GUDRENTI-617446 format. One record per residue (C-alpha): residue number from 1; residue in one letter; x, y, z. Coordinates in pm, 1 decimal. Layout:
rec nr:NUM, rest:A, c1:X, c2:Y, c3:Z
...
! end
This chain:
rec nr:1, rest:M, c1:5974.6, c2:1851.5, c3:286.9
rec nr:2, rest:T, c1:5862.3, c2:2150.9, c3:490.5
rec nr:3, rest:S, c1:6063.3, c2:2423.6, c3:655.5
rec nr:4, rest:G, c1:6213.2, c2:2331.6, c3:989.5
rec nr:5, rest:E, c1:6015.0, c2:2348.3, c3:1312.8
rec nr:6, rest:G, c1:6242.6, c2:2612.1, c3:1466.4
rec nr:7, rest:E, c1:6298.0, c2:2837.6, c3:1166.9
rec nr:8, rest:P, c1:6080.1, c2:3137.8, c3:1081.1
rec nr:9, rest:Y, c1:6019.5, c2:3039.7, c3:716.1
rec nr:10, rest:M, c1:5649.7, c2:2963.7, c3:672.2
rec nr:11, rest:L, c1:5646.1, c2:2776.6, c3:340.2
rec nr:12, rest:P, c1:5730.6, c2:2419.0, c3:233.7
rec nr:13, rest:R, c1:6023.5, c2:2319.9, c3:9.6
rec nr:14, rest:D, c1:5888.1, c2:2047.8, c3:-218.0
rec nr:15, rest:N, c1:5821.5, c2:2004.9, c3:-589.4
rec nr:16, rest:Q, c1:5471.9, c2:2147.7, c3:-564.2
rec nr:17, rest:E, c1:5604.2, c2:2457.7, c3:-387.9
rec nr:18, rest:S, c1:5880.4, c2:2494.9, c3:-648.7
rec nr:19, rest:Q, c1:5617.0, c2:2500.3, c3:-921.6
rec nr:20, rest:R, c1:5412.9, c2:2754.3, c3:-723.6
rec nr:21, rest:L, c1:5721.7, c2:2974.5, c3:-687.9
rec nr:22, rest:N, c1:5789.1, c2:2957.2, c3:-1062.0
rec nr:23, rest:D, c1:5426.4, c2:3044.0, c3:-1141.9
rec nr:24, rest:Q, c1:5441.5, c2:3326.4, c3:-887.5
rec nr:25, rest:H, c1:5760.5, c2:3458.7, c3:-1049.8
rec nr:26, rest:E, c1:5594.7, c2:3471.5, c3:-1391.4
rec nr:27, rest:Y, c1:5298.4, c2:3654.2, c3:-1240.2
rec nr:28, rest:F, c1:5524.2, c2:3907.0, c3:-1063.6
rec nr:29, rest:R, c1:5707.0, c2:3967.2, c3:-1388.5
rec nr:30, rest:Q, c1:5377.1, c2:4055.6, c3:-1554.0
rec nr:31, rest:L, c1:5287.9, c2:4273.7, c3:-1256.4
rec nr:32, rest:S, c1:5625.8, c2:4449.5, c3:-1296.0
rec nr:33, rest:H, c1:5537.1, c2:4534.3, c3:-1657.5
rec nr:34, rest:G, c1:5767.7, c2:4262.1, c3:-1787.4
rec nr:35, rest:H, c1:6076.7, c2:4399.1, c3:-1610.6
rec nr:36, rest:L, c1:6319.8, c2:4171.3, c3:-1429.1
rec nr:37, rest:I, c1:6512.8, c2:4476.8, c3:-1311.7
rec nr:38, rest:H, c1:6362.1, c2:4819.3, c3:-1262.3
rec nr:39, rest:P, c1:6411.8, c2:5063.9, c3:-1552.7
rec nr:40, rest:S, c1:6594.3, c2:5303.5, c3:-1316.9
rec nr:41, rest:I, c1:6881.4, c2:5051.2, c3:-1302.7
rec nr:42, rest:P, c1:7118.1, c2:5086.0, c3:-1603.1
rec nr:43, rest:A, c1:7118.0, c2:4730.4, c3:-1739.2
rec nr:44, rest:R, c1:7425.9, c2:4792.1, c3:-1958.9
rec nr:45, rest:Q, c1:7633.2, c2:4845.8, c3:-1644.6
rec nr:46, rest:I, c1:7518.9, c2:4521.7, c3:-1480.3
rec nr:47, rest:H, c1:7766.4, c2:4235.2, c3:-1517.6
rec nr:48, rest:A, c1:7778.4, c2:4063.3, c3:-1177.1
rec nr:49, rest:V, c1:7443.0, c2:3976.4, c3:-1016.2
rec nr:50, rest:A, c1:7344.2, c2:3813.3, c3:-688.0
rec nr:51, rest:D, c1:6993.9, c2:3685.1, c3:-614.0
rec nr:52, rest:V, c1:6939.7, c2:3640.9, c3:-238.4
rec nr:53, rest:A, c1:6670.5, c2:3394.2, c3:-125.6
rec nr:54, rest:T, c1:6677.1, c2:3267.8, c3:-483.4
rec nr:55, rest:G, c1:6451.1, c2:2962.9, c3:-434.8
rec nr:56, rest:T, c1:6433.8, c2:2791.3, c3:-774.0
rec nr:57, rest:G, c1:6659.4, c2:3055.5, c3:-929.3
rec nr:58, rest:L, c1:6415.6, c2:3134.4, c3:-1212.0
rec nr:59, rest:W, c1:6457.5, c2:3512.3, c3:-1181.5
rec nr:60, rest:L, c1:6835.9, c2:3477.4, c3:-1198.9
rec nr:61, rest:R, c1:6829.5, c2:3238.4, c3:-1493.6
rec nr:62, rest:Q, c1:6596.6, c2:3461.6, c3:-1693.0
rec nr:63, rest:L, c1:6805.4, c2:3770.8, c3:-1619.4
rec nr:64, rest:A, c1:7122.1, c2:3588.1, c3:-1724.1
rec nr:65, rest:D, c1:6958.0, c2:3502.5, c3:-2055.5
rec nr:66, rest:E, c1:6855.3, c2:3865.4, c3:-2107.9
rec nr:67, rest:L, c1:7190.9, c2:4018.1, c3:-2021.8
rec nr:68, rest:T, c1:7414.7, c2:3769.9, c3:-2201.2
rec nr:69, rest:L, c1:7203.1, c2:3780.1, c3:-2516.2
rec nr:70, rest:S, c1:7202.9, c2:4160.0, c3:-2527.4
rec nr:71, rest:R, c1:7580.5, c2:4210.7, c3:-2535.5
rec nr:72, rest:P, c1:7909.9, c2:4032.1, c3:-2601.4
rec nr:73, rest:V, c1:8091.5, c2:3860.2, c3:-2317.3
rec nr:74, rest:H, c1:8458.2, c2:3949.4, c3:-2284.0
rec nr:75, rest:G, c1:8739.4, c2:4025.2, c3:-2040.7
rec nr:76, rest:E, c1:8669.3, c2:4139.1, c3:-1687.0
rec nr:77, rest:E, c1:8318.5, c2:4245.7, c3:-1783.3
rec nr:78, rest:S, c1:8210.5, c2:3885.6, c3:-1841.5
rec nr:79, rest:S, c1:7881.3, c2:3823.2, c3:-1665.3
rec nr:80, rest:F, c1:7873.3, c2:3644.7, c3:-1330.6
rec nr:81, rest:F, c1:7556.1, c2:3523.2, c3:-1157.3
rec nr:82, rest:V, c1:7518.8, c2:3375.4, c3:-806.8
rec nr:83, rest:G, c1:7199.5, c2:3260.7, c3:-634.4
rec nr:84, rest:F, c1:7203.9, c2:3233.4, c3:-254.4
rec nr:85, rest:D, c1:6950.3, c2:3046.7, c3:-41.9
rec nr:86, rest:I, c1:6939.8, c2:2885.9, c3:301.7
rec nr:87, rest:S, c1:6842.4, c2:2554.1, c3:139.3
rec nr:88, rest:Q, c1:6953.1, c2:2381.8, c3:-181.5
rec nr:89, rest:Q, c1:6630.9, c2:2178.9, c3:-208.2
rec nr:90, rest:Q, c1:6486.4, c2:2398.3, c3:-483.4
rec nr:91, rest:F, c1:6806.5, c2:2478.1, c3:-674.9
rec nr:92, rest:P, c1:6812.7, c2:2380.0, c3:-1043.3
rec nr:93, rest:P, c1:7042.6, c2:2087.4, c3:-1136.2
rec nr:94, rest:A, c1:7406.3, c2:2199.8, c3:-1150.2
rec nr:95, rest:D, c1:7458.4, c2:2035.5, c3:-1491.1
rec nr:96, rest:S, c1:7182.7, c2:2254.2, c3:-1638.1
rec nr:97, rest:L, c1:7358.2, c2:2582.1, c3:-1553.6
rec nr:98, rest:P, c1:7577.9, c2:2799.7, c3:-1775.3
rec nr:99, rest:S, c1:7943.5, c2:2826.9, c3:-1675.3
rec nr:100, rest:Q, c1:7905.3, c2:3179.1, c3:-1536.8
rec nr:101, rest:M, c1:7626.6, c2:3083.1, c3:-1292.2
rec nr:102, rest:K, c1:7626.0, c2:2901.0, c3:-961.5
rec nr:103, rest:F, c1:7403.2, c2:2850.5, c3:-659.4
rec nr:104, rest:V, c1:7535.2, c2:2868.1, c3:-303.6
rec nr:105, rest:V, c1:7379.2, c2:2760.2, c3:25.2
rec nr:106, rest:H, c1:7393.8, c2:3053.2, c3:266.8
rec nr:107, rest:D, c1:7175.4, c2:3200.4, c3:540.9
rec nr:108, rest:M, c1:7143.3, c2:3575.9, c3:483.5
rec nr:109, rest:V, c1:7129.0, c2:3629.9, c3:860.5
rec nr:110, rest:D, c1:7500.4, c2:3543.3, c3:861.5
rec nr:111, rest:A, c1:7770.8, c2:3752.7, c3:695.6
rec nr:112, rest:F, c1:7843.1, c2:3635.2, c3:341.9
rec nr:113, rest:P, c1:8186.2, c2:3483.9, c3:268.5
rec nr:114, rest:A, c1:8451.7, c2:3750.8, c3:207.1
rec nr:115, rest:Q, c1:8499.5, c2:3635.9, c3:-153.4
rec nr:116, rest:Y, c1:8156.3, c2:3784.0, c3:-234.2
rec nr:117, rest:H, c1:8203.2, c2:4119.3, c3:-61.7
rec nr:118, rest:E, c1:8177.5, c2:4416.8, c3:-301.0
rec nr:119, rest:R, c1:8153.5, c2:4169.2, c3:-588.2
rec nr:120, rest:F, c1:7817.2, c2:4254.9, c3:-745.8
rec nr:121, rest:D, c1:7673.2, c2:4535.8, c3:-958.9
rec nr:122, rest:L, c1:7319.2, c2:4429.4, c3:-866.8
rec nr:123, rest:V, c1:7171.0, c2:4238.1, c3:-575.3
rec nr:124, rest:N, c1:6809.3, c2:4125.9, c3:-603.4
rec nr:125, rest:V, c1:6588.4, c2:4027.6, c3:-309.6
rec nr:126, rest:R, c1:6221.8, c2:3940.9, c3:-331.1
rec nr:127, rest:L, c1:5950.2, c2:3822.6, c3:-92.9
rec nr:128, rest:V, c1:6149.0, c2:3739.4, c3:220.7
rec nr:129, rest:S, c1:5895.1, c2:3884.8, c3:463.9
rec nr:130, rest:Y, c1:5792.0, c2:3526.5, c3:548.9
rec nr:131, rest:A, c1:6150.8, c2:3431.9, c3:633.7
rec nr:132, rest:V, c1:6326.2, c2:3725.4, c3:806.3
rec nr:133, rest:K, c1:6265.5, c2:3780.5, c3:1177.6
rec nr:134, rest:A, c1:6205.4, c2:4135.9, c3:1294.2
rec nr:135, rest:S, c1:6513.4, c2:4112.1, c3:1516.6
rec nr:136, rest:D, c1:6728.5, c2:4009.4, c3:1218.2
rec nr:137, rest:L, c1:6616.0, c2:4267.0, c3:961.0
rec nr:138, rest:D, c1:6892.0, c2:4525.3, c3:1013.8
rec nr:139, rest:R, c1:7158.5, c2:4254.4, c3:1013.5
rec nr:140, rest:V, c1:7018.6, c2:4099.1, c3:695.0
rec nr:141, rest:V, c1:7014.3, c2:4436.4, c3:518.0
rec nr:142, rest:R, c1:7371.7, c2:4506.3, c3:628.2
rec nr:143, rest:N, c1:7490.7, c2:4164.0, c3:506.9
rec nr:144, rest:I, c1:7318.5, c2:4203.4, c3:170.4
rec nr:145, rest:T, c1:7450.2, c2:4553.4, c3:101.8
rec nr:146, rest:Q, c1:7800.0, c2:4427.2, c3:177.2
rec nr:147, rest:L, c1:7774.1, c2:4222.7, c3:-143.7
rec nr:148, rest:L, c1:7746.6, c2:4538.4, c3:-356.5
rec nr:149, rest:K, c1:8034.0, c2:4710.1, c3:-530.2
rec nr:150, rest:P, c1:8057.1, c2:5086.1, c3:-465.9
rec nr:151, rest:G, c1:7784.2, c2:5230.7, c3:-686.1
rec nr:152, rest:G, c1:7606.4, c2:4895.8, c3:-711.7
rec nr:153, rest:Y, c1:7227.3, c2:4865.4, c3:-707.5
rec nr:154, rest:L, c1:6995.5, c2:4692.5, c3:-461.9
rec nr:155, rest:Q, c1:6651.2, c2:4587.5, c3:-587.7
rec nr:156, rest:W, c1:6399.1, c2:4460.9, c3:-332.0
rec nr:157, rest:Q, c1:6030.2, c2:4369.3, c3:-374.1
rec nr:158, rest:E, c1:5793.5, c2:4277.5, c3:-89.8
rec nr:159, rest:T, c1:5427.0, c2:4210.6, c3:-23.2
rec nr:160, rest:D, c1:5248.6, c2:4081.0, c3:287.7
rec nr:161, rest:A, c1:4912.1, c2:3936.3, c3:383.7
rec nr:162, rest:G, c1:4822.3, c2:4284.0, c3:506.5
rec nr:163, rest:D, c1:4888.0, c2:4418.4, c3:154.6
rec nr:164, rest:C, c1:4602.3, c2:4203.0, c3:19.4
rec nr:165, rest:W, c1:4238.5, c2:4302.4, c3:24.8
rec nr:166, rest:G, c1:3912.8, c2:4164.5, c3:-100.9
rec nr:167, rest:H, c1:3579.2, c2:4329.1, c3:-172.4
rec nr:168, rest:P, c1:3338.7, c2:4247.2, c3:-31.4
rec nr:169, rest:E, c1:3526.5, c2:4184.0, c3:294.9
rec nr:170, rest:T, c1:3374.3, c2:3851.4, c3:395.1
rec nr:171, rest:P, c1:3438.0, c2:3669.1, c3:726.9
rec nr:172, rest:T, c1:3660.6, c2:3415.1, c3:547.8
rec nr:173, rest:V, c1:3870.9, c2:3686.3, c3:384.0
rec nr:174, rest:T, c1:3925.8, c2:3867.5, c3:713.4
rec nr:175, rest:A, c1:3987.6, c2:3546.9, c3:913.1
rec nr:176, rest:W, c1:4254.2, c2:3429.1, c3:668.8
rec nr:177, rest:A, c1:4447.3, c2:3757.4, c3:677.2
rec nr:178, rest:N, c1:4426.6, c2:3777.4, c3:1056.2
rec nr:179, rest:Y, c1:4546.9, c2:3417.8, c3:1100.1
rec nr:180, rest:V, c1:4844.5, c2:3468.4, c3:867.4
rec nr:181, rest:M, c1:4952.4, c2:3793.6, c3:1032.9
rec nr:182, rest:A, c1:4917.5, c2:3630.9, c3:1375.9
rec nr:183, rest:E, c1:5135.4, c2:3343.5, c3:1255.7
rec nr:184, rest:K, c1:5400.6, c2:3586.3, c3:1136.3
rec nr:185, rest:V, c1:5408.0, c2:3757.0, c3:1475.2
rec nr:186, rest:D, c1:5422.7, c2:3420.1, c3:1655.3
rec nr:187, rest:R, c1:5728.6, c2:3329.4, c3:1446.9
rec nr:188, rest:G, c1:5900.4, c2:3659.7, c3:1521.7
rec nr:189, rest:L, c1:5833.6, c2:3799.3, c3:1174.1
rec nr:190, rest:L, c1:5710.6, c2:4147.8, c3:1090.5
rec nr:191, rest:P, c1:5337.0, c2:4167.2, c3:1006.3
rec nr:192, rest:G, c1:5433.5, c2:4433.0, c3:749.4
rec nr:193, rest:I, c1:5792.8, c2:4460.6, c3:629.8
rec nr:194, rest:A, c1:5788.6, c2:4742.3, c3:371.0
rec nr:195, rest:A, c1:5827.8, c2:5048.7, c3:596.0
rec nr:196, rest:P, c1:6083.8, c2:4894.7, c3:837.2
rec nr:197, rest:L, c1:6279.2, c2:4762.4, c3:536.1
rec nr:198, rest:A, c1:6304.5, c2:5102.7, c3:366.1
rec nr:199, rest:K, c1:6408.2, c2:5262.5, c3:695.6
rec nr:200, rest:S, c1:6675.0, c2:4995.9, c3:751.9
rec nr:201, rest:I, c1:6822.5, c2:5033.7, c3:401.6
rec nr:202, rest:L, c1:6843.6, c2:5412.0, c3:430.7
rec nr:203, rest:S, c1:6989.0, c2:5418.5, c3:783.7
rec nr:204, rest:L, c1:7311.0, c2:5230.6, c3:704.0
rec nr:205, rest:P, c1:7615.7, c2:5454.2, c3:760.5
rec nr:206, rest:A, c1:7894.4, c2:5473.7, c3:501.6
rec nr:207, rest:T, c1:8264.1, c2:5506.2, c3:574.6
rec nr:208, rest:I, c1:8384.7, c2:5796.2, c3:359.3
rec nr:209, rest:P, c1:8759.3, c2:5852.2, c3:418.1
rec nr:210, rest:E, c1:8888.0, c2:6201.6, c3:481.7
rec nr:211, rest:G, c1:8961.0, c2:6373.0, c3:153.5
rec nr:212, rest:Y, c1:8686.2, c2:6179.9, c3:-25.2
rec nr:213, rest:Q, c1:8321.0, c2:6253.1, c3:-103.1
rec nr:214, rest:N, c1:8016.3, c2:6048.9, c3:-196.5
rec nr:215, rest:P, c1:7858.0, c2:6187.3, c3:-516.1
rec nr:216, rest:V, c1:7586.0, c2:5918.1, c3:-512.5
rec nr:217, rest:S, c1:7404.4, c2:6107.3, c3:-236.1
rec nr:218, rest:W, c1:7646.5, c2:6369.2, c3:-94.1
rec nr:219, rest:S, c1:7584.0, c2:6222.4, c3:248.4
rec nr:220, rest:K, c1:7726.5, c2:5981.3, c3:503.4
rec nr:221, rest:E, c1:7458.0, c2:5719.7, c3:432.1
rec nr:222, rest:M, c1:7565.1, c2:5400.8, c3:255.6
rec nr:223, rest:M, c1:7255.2, c2:5370.1, c3:35.3
rec nr:224, rest:R, c1:7067.3, c2:5632.8, c3:-163.7
rec nr:225, rest:L, c1:6703.3, c2:5567.8, c3:-250.6
rec nr:226, rest:I, c1:6675.6, c2:5572.0, c3:-630.3
rec nr:227, rest:H, c1:6316.5, c2:5455.8, c3:-664.8
rec nr:228, rest:L, c1:6029.2, c2:5366.5, c3:-435.0
rec nr:229, rest:E, c1:5709.3, c2:5243.5, c3:-593.6
rec nr:230, rest:T, c1:5390.2, c2:5063.5, c3:-503.0
rec nr:231, rest:V, c1:5287.7, c2:4828.9, c3:-782.4
rec nr:232, rest:S, c1:4925.1, c2:4720.9, c3:-752.4
rec nr:233, rest:T, c1:4705.5, c2:4462.3, c3:-919.6
rec nr:234, rest:L, c1:4421.7, c2:4715.6, c3:-897.4
rec nr:235, rest:D, c1:4348.0, c2:4855.1, c3:-1244.7
rec nr:236, rest:H, c1:4669.4, c2:4701.8, c3:-1381.4
rec nr:237, rest:P, c1:4683.6, c2:4729.0, c3:-1763.1
rec nr:238, rest:S, c1:4788.9, c2:4366.6, c3:-1814.9
rec nr:239, rest:P, c1:4496.0, c2:4127.4, c3:-1882.5
rec nr:240, rest:A, c1:4708.3, c2:3841.6, c3:-1740.6
rec nr:241, rest:V, c1:4750.5, c2:4025.2, c3:-1409.5
rec nr:242, rest:E, c1:4375.1, c2:4085.0, c3:-1386.9
rec nr:243, rest:A, c1:4286.1, c2:3728.5, c3:-1487.0
rec nr:244, rest:D, c1:4519.2, c2:3549.0, c3:-1245.2
rec nr:245, rest:K, c1:4532.4, c2:3771.0, c3:-936.5
rec nr:246, rest:K, c1:4267.4, c2:3576.5, c3:-743.8
rec nr:247, rest:M, c1:4441.8, c2:3246.9, c3:-822.0
rec nr:248, rest:V, c1:4773.3, c2:3387.3, c3:-696.2
rec nr:249, rest:V, c1:4620.1, c2:3513.6, c3:-371.6
rec nr:250, rest:M, c1:4418.0, c2:3199.4, c3:-302.4
rec nr:251, rest:T, c1:4708.4, c2:2963.9, c3:-377.2
rec nr:252, rest:V, c1:4936.8, c2:3137.7, c3:-131.3
rec nr:253, rest:A, c1:4646.2, c2:3173.2, c3:115.1
rec nr:254, rest:I, c1:4613.7, c2:2794.5, c3:131.2
rec nr:255, rest:V, c1:4988.7, c2:2742.2, c3:175.8
rec nr:256, rest:L, c1:5024.3, c2:3003.6, c3:451.2
rec nr:257, rest:L, c1:4714.6, c2:2898.6, c3:646.6
rec nr:258, rest:T, c1:4819.1, c2:2532.6, c3:625.0
rec nr:259, rest:S, c1:5153.6, c2:2634.7, c3:776.2
rec nr:260, rest:R, c1:4979.4, c2:2779.5, c3:1082.9
rec nr:261, rest:I, c1:4746.4, c2:2479.4, c3:1117.0
rec nr:262, rest:N, c1:5042.3, c2:2239.4, c3:1106.9
rec nr:263, rest:R, c1:5238.1, c2:2436.0, c3:1367.2
rec nr:264, rest:K, c1:4941.7, c2:2467.3, c3:1602.2
rec nr:265, rest:S, c1:4865.2, c2:2096.1, c3:1558.5
rec nr:266, rest:G, c1:5223.3, c2:2022.6, c3:1665.3
rec nr:267, rest:E, c1:5170.8, c2:2237.4, c3:1975.0
rec nr:268, rest:L, c1:4852.2, c2:2045.9, c3:2052.7
rec nr:269, rest:D, c1:5031.8, c2:1710.4, c3:2023.7
rec nr:270, rest:R, c1:5281.4, c2:1824.6, c3:2288.4
rec nr:271, rest:E, c1:5016.6, c2:1963.1, c3:2522.9
rec nr:272, rest:S, c1:4828.5, c2:1768.3, c3:2792.0
rec nr:273, rest:S, c1:4490.8, c2:1676.8, c3:2642.5
rec nr:274, rest:T, c1:4302.6, c2:1803.9, c3:2950.5
rec nr:275, rest:S, c1:4471.4, c2:2142.2, c3:2984.2
rec nr:276, rest:G, c1:4295.9, c2:2469.7, c3:2916.0
rec nr:277, rest:K, c1:4557.6, c2:2553.1, c3:2652.8
rec nr:278, rest:A, c1:4481.7, c2:2229.8, c3:2468.0
rec nr:279, rest:E, c1:4113.7, c2:2322.5, c3:2452.2
rec nr:280, rest:K, c1:4196.1, c2:2667.7, c3:2310.3
rec nr:281, rest:L, c1:4426.6, c2:2508.1, c3:2054.0
rec nr:282, rest:R, c1:4156.1, c2:2261.7, c3:1946.0
rec nr:283, rest:E, c1:3908.9, c2:2547.8, c3:1899.1
rec nr:284, rest:E, c1:4156.1, c2:2755.3, c3:1698.6
rec nr:285, rest:I, c1:4255.2, c2:2459.2, c3:1479.7
rec nr:286, rest:K, c1:3888.1, c2:2377.5, c3:1417.7
rec nr:287, rest:S, c1:3820.3, c2:2738.0, c3:1317.2
rec nr:288, rest:M, c1:4126.4, c2:2751.8, c3:1092.5
rec nr:289, rest:N, c1:4032.3, c2:2425.2, c3:922.1
rec nr:290, rest:A, c1:3685.5, c2:2566.4, c3:855.1
rec nr:291, rest:T, c1:3847.6, c2:2876.3, c3:700.0
rec nr:292, rest:L, c1:4079.6, c2:2656.4, c3:493.3
rec nr:293, rest:E, c1:3787.9, c2:2446.0, c3:366.3
rec nr:294, rest:A, c1:3599.6, c2:2764.2, c3:271.3
rec nr:295, rest:I, c1:3901.4, c2:2886.7, c3:74.3
rec nr:296, rest:Q, c1:3938.5, c2:2552.4, c3:-103.5
rec nr:297, rest:R, c1:3568.6, c2:2548.8, c3:-196.0
rec nr:298, rest:G, c1:3574.2, c2:2908.0, c3:-315.4
rec nr:299, rest:G, c1:3279.2, c2:2995.9, c3:-94.1
rec nr:300, rest:D, c1:3284.1, c2:3352.4, c3:33.0
rec nr:301, rest:M, c1:3644.3, c2:3388.6, c3:-88.1
rec nr:302, rest:N, c1:3484.4, c2:3486.7, c3:-420.2
rec nr:303, rest:S, c1:3577.8, c2:3847.5, c3:-354.7
rec nr:304, rest:S, c1:3746.1, c2:4083.7, c3:-595.7
rec nr:305, rest:W, c1:4105.8, c2:4033.0, c3:-480.9
rec nr:306, rest:N, c1:4392.4, c2:4280.3, c3:-512.1
rec nr:307, rest:F, c1:4732.1, c2:4331.6, c3:-354.3
rec nr:308, rest:D, c1:5017.4, c2:4582.6, c3:-350.0
rec nr:309, rest:V, c1:5389.5, c2:4517.7, c3:-395.3
rec nr:310, rest:T, c1:5654.7, c2:4758.5, c3:-264.6
rec nr:311, rest:W, c1:5946.1, c2:4796.9, c3:-509.7
rec nr:312, rest:I, c1:6263.8, c2:4954.3, c3:-368.2
rec nr:313, rest:V, c1:6573.9, c2:5047.6, c3:-567.7
rec nr:314, rest:A, c1:6877.7, c2:5191.7, c3:-386.7
rec nr:315, rest:R, c1:7238.2, c2:5260.5, c3:-487.1
rec nr:316, rest:K, c1:7551.2, c2:5216.0, c3:-278.8
rec nr:317, rest:A, c1:7789.3, c2:5501.6, c3:-194.8
rec nr:318, rest:I, c1:8104.9, c2:5563.3, c3:-402.5
rec nr:319, rest:P, c1:8396.5, c2:5728.8, c3:-222.5
rec nr:320, rest:V, c1:8566.1, c2:5967.6, c3:-471.5
rec nr:321, rest:D, c1:8878.9, c2:6175.6, c3:-414.9
rec nr:322, rest:I, c1:8766.8, c2:6537.7, c3:-372.9
rec nr:323, rest:N, c1:9027.3, c2:6640.4, c3:-631.7
rec nr:324, rest:K, c1:8887.8, c2:6405.2, c3:-897.1
rec nr:325, rest:G, c1:8591.8, c2:6443.1, c3:-1131.3
rec nr:326, rest:W, c1:8271.8, c2:6282.3, c3:-1013.7
rec nr:327, rest:M, c1:7994.0, c2:6354.7, c3:-1263.3
rec nr:328, rest:T, c1:8053.1, c2:6052.4, c3:-1491.2
rec nr:329, rest:I, c1:8077.2, c2:5836.0, c3:-1178.0
rec nr:330, rest:K, c1:7745.7, c2:5964.1, c3:-1049.3
rec nr:331, rest:K, c1:7577.4, c2:5936.6, c3:-1390.7
rec nr:332, rest:P, c1:7777.7, c2:5724.4, c3:-1636.2
rec nr:333, rest:P, c1:7700.6, c2:5789.9, c3:-2002.3
rec nr:334, rest:A, c1:7437.0, c2:5559.8, c3:-2151.0
! end
């Protein structure tokens, strides 16, 4: 089954796509030097975790294994893991999950249920640039940060078609990237999400009551930037990253270009066959199919492929009485 005709999400939701997502997760873990959470986040303080746009939930399940194996589970600090996604089609079977984990259908454009507000030490988001409309970005960021406890951490990773490049830059390489970015714009998505995302996260205001202060950042902003990094496949030390980067790019290239071809073919079916628009659509579809065939054959897609991933870590404000100590709150002992 594919994503709905009216929704911005560009990718299918079937078994083949679930396997691609799992393979992509393993690749991104290698790209992130084996880290599921950034080293700037104190893992020993993380007990409640939300994964937004969780897909198959593989990131969440692997993190749960890491955290629960590394420490005892007891009292109020028992671990708690929730995966949220707009669709349950790719969730793992409920009977395969540990008792402290669950998956919930929810659209991040809408406010999360109150029971999850300020519930989590860590919220993870990854690769939603093909799902979040430009007009919804600020609302999505606001909804997601509402899940965090005071002092909780937000981790967000993104990459876009425009973050990929191939040398030499062949006509097929350029055509693919241009088609995908055009499709994003047509669906109301951002052609590049990284800069607007960072700006949105850092512009959220915090409510600090009179007589309180925010030692996380000493400011009125809700989120403090802890870490901002560009992780690149270029000259990456991992042999696995080097060996598989072209496969990762070309696999997603086929999926994304097919999405545009299918949508434009639907437009053509609804258009009068003799109209000028229909003729333009036929020409574009023909050109896109030629690009798709070239990708599938290898052809002049045999470039040296690389791409960048933006990795953002931010921490939520903590209101502290001005008469109370704040240093161990700002930097808890290891």
